[in-house]
N, C-alpha and C positions, 0 to 999 in steps of 0.2 A: 762633545759637550762644551759650551762656552761658560766662562766664569768672568765676572767683573773683578776689577782690582780696586783696592782701597788706595788712599793717598800715599800710604807707606809701602805700596807694592804687594801687599799680601792679598790672597784671594778672598773674596766675600762670598756669601751664599748667593745663589741665583735669584732673580726677581720672583716674587711670590704673586700669583695671579689667580683671580676667579674668572672663569670663562662662561659667558652667556651666549647661547645659540639655540638653533632649532635642529630638528632631525632631517632637514632637507639638504640639498647638495651644496649650498653656499657656505654653511658653517664648518663643514668637515675639514677643508684644507687649512683653515686658520688654526683650528685646534691641533691638527697634525704638525703644522709648521712650528707652533710654539713648543710642543713636546720635543720635536727634533732639534730645536735650537738650545735645549737645556733649560728652558724656563720651567719653574716649579708651578705647575697647575694644581692648585689646592682642591678645586672642586669644579664640576660642570653644572650649570644651572639651565634648566629648560622650562618652558611654560607647561603648566599642568593641563592635562586633557580634561574637557568638561565631563563631570560625573553627576548627572542629575539625580541619580539614586543614592548619592552619598553626600554628607555634609561637606562644606567647603573648608579645607584645611589650608592655612596661609602658605605653609611650606612643609614638605615631607620628603623623606629619603626614598629614592627609587632603587630597589634592590635588583641585582642581576639574577636572571634565572640560573638554576643549577647547571644547565648545559654549558654555560659560558665559563664556569669555574674549572678551567682546564689549563694544560701547559701548551696548548696549540699555539704555535708562533703566529703573531699578528699578520706577518707578511703572507702566510699561506691560508689565511682565514677569509671566508666569504662574508664575514660579519662586519668588516671594517668600512661600512658605507654610512654609518651614522655616528654622530658625536657621542651618543649614549653607549653604543657598542664599543667604540674606541675607548671611552672612559672606563668601562667595565674591564676591557682587556688590560688596561694599564692600572687597574685597581684604584681608580679615582672615584670618590663619592659623587653621586648624581643626585641633585635636588630638583624636585618639581615645585614650582611656585605658582600660586594663583593670586596672591595678594602681596606684591613687592613692597608696598609701603607699610605693611603691618609690622608692629613692634617685634613680633616673634621672628619674622623674616629678617628684619634689620639686625636683630641680635644674633641670629644664627650665622648670617653671612659675615657680620662684623667680627665674630670670634676667630675667623681665619686670619685677621690682620693683614689683608692683602696690600701689596705695594701698588697694584693696579687691578682694574677690572678691564677685561677685553671682551668686546661684543662683535659678533659677526652674524647678523640677521636674528632679531629677537622681536617677537610679536607684541610684547607688552611695553608700554611707555615706562621708562626707568625713572623713578621719582628721585628727588633731590636727596632723600635720606640714604638711598643706595649710592648715588653719585658721590656723596661726601665720604663714603667709607674708606676708599684707598688713599694712601698718603700722596701718591703721585698722579692720581686722576684716573679717568675712565677713557679708554680708547675704542673707537668704532671703525669697522671696515665698511666703507660706503662705495658702491660701484658707480661712481661718476667723478668727474673732475670738479669737485666743489670749488666755488659756491654754486655751480650750475647743477640743476636737476636734484635739488633737495627733495626729500620725501620718501615714501615707502617702496616704490617700484621704479627706480630711476631708469632701468634699462628699457622698460616699455617706452618711456619718453625719448630715449635715444633713438629708437626705431621710428616713433611717431614724428619726431622732428627731422628725420633724415640725416642724422649726424654720421659723418664718416670716421670720427674719432671719439672715443669715450675714454674711460680710465677708471682708476681706483684711488681712493683717498683714505689715509689714516688720519683721524682727527680726534681732538678731545670732545667729550660729550658734555653738553649743557642741557638745561631744561628745554630750551628752544631747539627744535629738531634740526640736526645736521649743521649747526651754526658755529661750533667750537673751532679753536685754532687748529691749523693743519700742521702735522708732523712730517708727512711724506705723501707723494703722489707719483703715479705712473700712468702715462698715456697708453691707450690700447686702440689699435685700428679696428674698425668694424668692416670685415670683409663682405663683399657682395654675397647675398644668399645665405648668410649665417642665420641660425634660428636663436630664439631667446635662451634656450637651455645651453647651447654651445657657447654663446657669449658670456652667460653667467658663469660657466665653468672656467673660462679664461680669467675673468675678473676675480673669481674666488681663489684660484691658484696664485695669481700675482698678488692679490690682496693678502693672502696668508703669509707669503714670504715677506711682504712689506711690513706686515704687523709684527712678525717676530723680530725683524731688524729694528723697528721703532721701539719695541719694548726694551730691548737691550740699550739702544741709544738713550732713551729716557732714563733708564736705571743708572747708566754710567755718567750721565750729565752731558752727553754728546748731542742731544736733540736740540733743535732750534725751532720752536713753534712759531708760526706766523699767522696773524689774524686773517680771517676771510674778508674779501672785499664785498661789502654788502651791495655796492652799486652794480655788481655783476651777478647777483644772486637770482635764482629762480626756484620756485617750489611747485611741485605737482602732487596731487593726492592720488588715490586709486582711480584708475580709468573708469568711465561710465560708458553706456551704450554709444553715445555720440562720438566717443574717442576712437571707435572702431569703424567710423564712416570715412571713406576716402573720396574726396572731391577731385575727380580725375583731372579736371581742367586747371587745377591749382598746383599740382605736383608734377615733376618730371618723371620719366619712366623708371629711372633708377630708384628714386624715392618710393614710388608705388611698389616696385618689385621687392625691395628690401623690407618695407613695412609688412607686406603680406607674408614673406618668408619668415620674418622675425616673430610675429605674434599670431600667425595663422593657426597654430596648434592650441591657442587658448580656447576656453569654452565659448567665448563670445564670437559670433560670426562676423566676418568682415564684409561690409557693404560698399559697393562701388556706386557713387553718384555720378551718372553719365547723363548730362542734360537734365531732363525731367524723369529719367528712369533710374531705378535702383536695382542692382544685381548683386546677389549673394555670391561671394567668391570663396572657393575651397582652398585653392593654392595658386601660387605664381610659378610659371614655368620658365620664362625667360623675358628679357627686355632688349630693346634695340633703339638706337637713335637714327637708324636709317630712314630715309624718306620712303613712304609707301604711297602707292597710287590711291586716288580717291579722297573724298572729303568726309566720308561716313565716320561717325564717332567710334564704331566698333563693327566687326564682322566675324563670322564663324569661319575658321580654317580647320584643316585636318588635325592640327596640333593643339587646338584650343581656341579660345576667344581672343581675338586681337583687339586691344582697346587703345585708342588714341589718348595720349596724356598731354600735359602742357607742352612738353617737348618729348618726342619719341613715342614708342609703342611698348606695351607690355602684353605678354601672352599669358592668359590665366585659364584656370579650369573652374 
């Protein structure tokens, strides 16, 4: 466990943090890293599930089922895949929120008197009333090298744009999305053939470690925030149908291959625009920059459909 030091050399209490996240794969490593570093996580906040048959409550406690109230070690448990389950194992309160800006929510969370709020994937826009609660600010884990690829699903656009390097950024939160000063960044290579979930897992793990370090640096006064360069900024919203269209003549074979591998498991089908034809693609098998005979835009082979790109060929199913 880490402890900060006061100016006279005596140990202080650890930083007190509220953690905002979701029950998906991206939030868990950040919460686990904070706990492992000795940060005092006061409570875990998750979005409330829609309940059409019940009245909307701004914030309410989510209690653990009785089966979780055991002495089973976390390391041997199959339940530690969710921040909610991890919080219950650590006896941390879990709050479900449906209205973050409601006075009841602000008062409940403000009562914890947090030093910081830490966010790792949260589906609700966090209003200024909440951002103003912690004395040292709100930190967010964002899976891109800000100011590039601001927005809700930056890794989709990493694949869409054919980037060979992405990264993770720890930054202060402001009302404008993903625009606050940067505390730390780490570059992450995008290997050929990696899929979205695999790349997200790498970003989540590296981002969790970076977040824990940033919390301690900020708490001990060792952090040096730097403003984002707006001239280099880019923003993308959620992808639409047209963003799953691949214009074969404009992309090289590696770009086509990695985009299909990256987001091919999403619900939206990927369409290849080949001249005047459109073909639905299930998956990418391989790519090559070798010269192949003939001028045809595509042909059927034993191992799949060979499609000519701007440069090179991609084999798809």
